[in-house]
C-alpha positions in Angstrom: 90.1 70.2 107.2 90.9 71.3 110.0 92.2 75.2 110.6 93.8 76.5 113.4 95.5 79.8 113.9 97.9 80.7 116.4 99.1 84.2 117.8 102.4 84.4 118.2 103.7 87.6 119.7 107.7 88.4 120.0 110.7 89.1 117.9 112.0 86.3 115.1 114.0 84.6 117.7 110.3 83.8 119.7 108.9 82.6 116.5 112.0 80.2 115.8 111.3 78.5 119.4 107.6 78.0 118.4 108.7 76.2 115.1 108.3 72.6 117.0 104.9 73.6 118.6 103.9 73.9 114.9 106.0 71.1 113.5 104.2 68.9 115.7 101.2 70.3 114.7 101.7 69.3 111.3 102.8 65.8 112.2 99.1 65.1 114.1 97.3 65.9 111.4 98.8 66.3 107.9 95.6 67.4 106.7 95.9 70.8 109.1 95.7 74.0 107.7 98.1 76.3 110.3 97.8 80.0 110.1 100.0 82.8 112.4 99.4 85.9 113.7 102.5 87.5 114.1 103.9 91.1 114.8 105.4 92.9 111.2 108.7 92.6 112.7 108.9 89.1 112.4 106.9 88.3 108.9 110.4 87.0 107.5 110.7 84.5 109.7 108.5 82.2 108.1 109.9 82.6 104.7 111.7 79.1 106.7 108.9 77.4 108.6 107.0 74.8 106.2 104.2 74.1 108.9 102.4 77.0 107.9 99.7 77.9 105.6 99.4 82.1 106.1 100.8 84.3 107.9 99.0 88.2 109.1 101.0 90.3 110.2 99.2 92.2 113.4 101.5 95.4 115.8 100.7 93.6 119.4 103.4 96.2 121.0 102.0 99.0 119.3 99.6 100.0 121.3 96.2 98.8 119.2 93.3 100.9 119.5 90.2 99.7 120.7 88.8 99.3 116.9 92.4 97.8 115.6 91.4 94.8 118.4 87.8 95.1 117.0 89.0 94.8 113.4 91.4 91.8 114.7 88.7 89.4 115.9 86.1 90.6 113.6 88.5 89.1 110.8 89.0 86.1 112.9 85.5 85.0 113.0 85.6 85.5 109.7 88.0 82.7 109.0 85.7 80.0 110.7 88.7 78.4 112.3 88.2 75.4 114.1 90.5 76.0 116.9 93.1 78.8 118.6 96.3 78.9 120.4 98.5 81.3 121.9 101.9 81.7 123.1 100.4 84.9 125.9 100.9 84.5 129.5 98.1 86.8 130.8 94.7 86.2 131.4 94.0 89.1 128.7 94.6 86.7 126.2 92.7 84.0 127.6 89.6 86.6 127.0 91.0 87.5 123.6 90.7 84.5 122.4 87.6 83.6 124.0 86.2 87.0 122.4 86.9 85.3 118.9 84.4 82.5 119.3 86.4 79.8 118.9 85.4 76.4 120.0 88.5 75.1 120.6 91.1 77.7 122.8 94.1 76.5 123.7 96.6 78.7 125.9 98.1 78.9 129.5 96.6 78.5 132.5 96.9 78.7 136.0 94.6 82.0 136.7 90.8 81.4 137.4 89.7 83.4 134.4 92.2 81.7 131.8 91.2 78.4 133.3 87.6 79.2 132.8 88.0 81.1 129.4 90.3 78.7 127.9 89.1 75.4 126.8 92.3 73.6 126.6 94.4 75.3 129.5 98.1 73.7 129.6 100.4 74.2 132.9 103.0 77.2 132.2 106.0 75.6 133.5 109.1 78.7 132.5 111.8 76.4 134.4 112.7 75.0 130.4 113.8 75.7 127.6 111.8 77.9 125.9 110.7 75.8 122.7 109.8 73.5 125.1 107.8 75.1 126.9 105.7 76.2 124.1 105.9 72.2 123.3 103.5 72.2 125.9 100.8 73.6 124.6 100.6 70.4 122.3 99.1 69.0 125.3 96.1 70.5 124.5 95.6 68.6 121.6 96.3 65.3 123.4 100.0 65.6 121.8 102.2 64.2 124.5 105.7 64.1 122.4 109.1 65.0 123.6 110.1 68.8 121.8 112.6 68.4 119.6 115.0 71.2 118.7 114.0 74.2 116.4 114.8 73.5 113.1 114.4 75.6 110.1 114.1 75.0 105.9 116.8 77.2 103.9 115.0 78.4 100.4 117.2 77.6 97.7 117.8 80.8 96.5 118.8 81.7 99.8 121.4 78.8 99.7 122.7 80.2 96.4 122.9 83.8 97.2 125.5 82.2 100.1 127.6 80.5 97.9 128.3 83.2 95.4 128.9 85.5 98.6 131.7 82.7 99.7 133.1 82.7 96.2 133.2 86.4 95.7 134.8 87.3 99.3 137.3 84.2 99.2 135.0 82.5 103.1 136.0 78.4 103.3 132.8 77.6 105.8 134.8 74.9 107.3 137.2 77.9 108.6 134.6 80.7 109.1 133.9 81.7 112.5 131.3 84.4 112.1 130.4 87.3 114.5 126.8 88.9 115.0 127.3 91.6 117.3 123.7 93.1 117.5 120.7 92.3 119.4 117.1 93.6 118.4 115.9 97.3 118.5 113.6 96.6 121.4 115.5 95.1 123.0 117.5 98.3 123.5 114.2 100.4 123.7 113.4 98.2 127.2 116.9 98.8 128.2 117.6 95.0 128.0 122.0 95.1 128.7 122.6 92.4 126.1 124.9 94.5 123.9 128.8 93.8 124.3 130.9 96.8 124.0 132.4 97.5 120.4 135.8 97.6 122.3 135.9 94.0 123.6 134.5 92.4 120.4 137.4 94.8 118.9 139.6 92.5 121.6 138.3 89.3 121.0 138.6 89.6 117.1 142.0 90.6 117.5 143.0 87.6 119.9 141.2 85.0 117.6 143.7 85.8 114.7 146.7 85.3 116.5 146.0 82.3 118.0 143.5 80.8 115.7 145.6 82.1 112.3 143.8 79.6 110.1 140.6 80.6 110.7 139.0 82.9 109.0 137.0 86.0 110.5 133.6 87.3 109.3 130.8 89.8 111.1 127.3 90.0 110.3 125.0 93.1 110.7 121.5 94.2 109.9 120.0 96.9 109.4 120.4 98.5 113.5 123.9 97.0 114.4 125.0 99.6 111.6 126.2 101.9 114.1 128.1 99.2 116.4 129.2 97.4 113.4 131.0 100.9 111.7 132.6 101.2 114.8 133.9 97.9 115.4 135.0 97.6 111.5 136.9 100.9 112.4 138.9 99.3 114.8 140.1 95.9 113.4 140.2 97.0 109.3 140.3 94.4 107.2 141.1 92.1 109.3 137.8 90.6 109.6 135.1 90.6 106.5 132.5 92.6 107.1 128.5 91.3 105.8 124.7 92.7 105.4 122.9 89.6 104.6 119.6 91.8 102.8 116.7 89.3 104.9 116.6 86.6 107.5 116.3 84.1 105.5 120.3 84.8 103.7 120.9 85.6 107.3 120.0 81.9 107.8 121.7 80.4 105.1 124.9 82.6 106.3 125.0 81.2 109.6 124.5 77.5 108.1 127.5 77.6 106.2 129.9 78.5 109.1 131.8 76.8 111.6 130.6 78.7 114.5 128.4 82.3 115.5 129.7 83.8 118.0 126.7 86.7 119.4 124.5 87.7 122.0 121.1 86.6 123.2 119.1 87.3 119.8 117.7 86.1 116.8 120.9 85.2 115.2 121.9 82.2 118.3 117.8 80.8 117.6 119.0 80.4 113.6 122.6 78.9 114.8 120.2 76.4 116.9 117.9 75.8 114.1 120.7 74.7 112.1 122.9 72.9 114.0 125.5 75.1 114.0 128.3 75.1 116.9 127.6 78.5 118.9 129.3 80.8 121.9 126.5 83.1 122.7 127.1 86.2 125.5 124.2 86.8 128.0 123.7 89.6 130.6 120.3 89.4 132.3 118.4 86.8 130.8 118.4 83.2 131.5 120.8 81.1 128.8 119.1 77.6 130.5 115.7 79.1 128.8 116.7 80.3 125.4 119.6 78.0 125.0 119.5 74.1 124.7 121.1 72.0 127.0 123.7 70.2 124.2 127.3 70.6 124.2 127.7 72.5 120.5 125.6 75.6 122.2 127.9 77.5 125.2 126.3 80.1 126.6 128.6 82.9 128.6 126.6 84.7 131.5 127.4 87.4 133.3 124.2 89.9 135.4 126.5 92.5 133.4 127.3 91.6 130.0 129.9 93.9 129.4 132.1 92.0 132.5 132.6 89.3 130.4 136.3 89.3 129.3 137.6 89.0 125.9 139.2 86.4 127.0 136.5 84.3 128.1 135.2 84.6 125.0 138.6 83.6 122.8 138.7 80.5 125.1 135.1 79.1 124.8 135.5 79.7 121.0 138.9 77.4 121.0 138.0 74.7 122.9 135.5 72.8 120.1 138.3 73.7 117.7 141.3 71.9 120.0 138.6 68.8 120.9 138.5 68.8 117.0 142.0 68.7 116.4 142.8 66.3 118.7 140.1 64.1 117.7 
């Protein structure tokens, strides 16, 4: 049995974007054993990925000490992998892969160091959907196939949890518009302006209630969103149902049971794509063409300053698919 290790720094959204690559590896060789090394904040995503045998946490973003890097390399060497690949794009990543001693090393080339230390360097094309960019790494294994959309495997227990929640709250999946207003804590720490003002979210919800009274509105939150969501709840009261999925699997199940997800550039956006749910996502400085696939179900509203997107623009984008469906 061949064994492959994938190094995948990044948040939950990055992992979902990486799932097509892992699925492509598994389809290439059914007996392949795939392990993934991820940051602790992203471990939960792999409950939704059937392609992976084993996940291990390493805090890439936590300024690991030299001793921690040495321990990591030693533990990788002990596992006797046949191949290693990484989503990292710096020459230092190629050096790390070389230090593991694994005979087949796949990563992004383009620099003299990377081209020397990687056994199978792959051209880095950042002018495409990020899932397709990651999928290009399969060319290092001789696999050259189109990149499908990310997909996830919903756990039966999470689906049962969601169905029971809908029963208790009186929610109808065909009528429910779900807002997830939060962005990752790391994005906030870096000062990346992804958060839409709570007052404007309140205006969006109020206008949707007026213009689409047949729909139900719910707001989902994660552990980092409590202050924002509490402010929104004070603004809209019981006009929306407020929900707190306890983990990524249950959030994914909740998104899969909605008529549309409304959010900012965040992990829930990628979960909506992976469950095929219609989506309206608000973008600030990041490029939606790299993070949202070209599919009419997924709409991105872009302004360099996300707060400059008007509530009316958001409402219009939300209403459009429902109006089209009614005409058809």
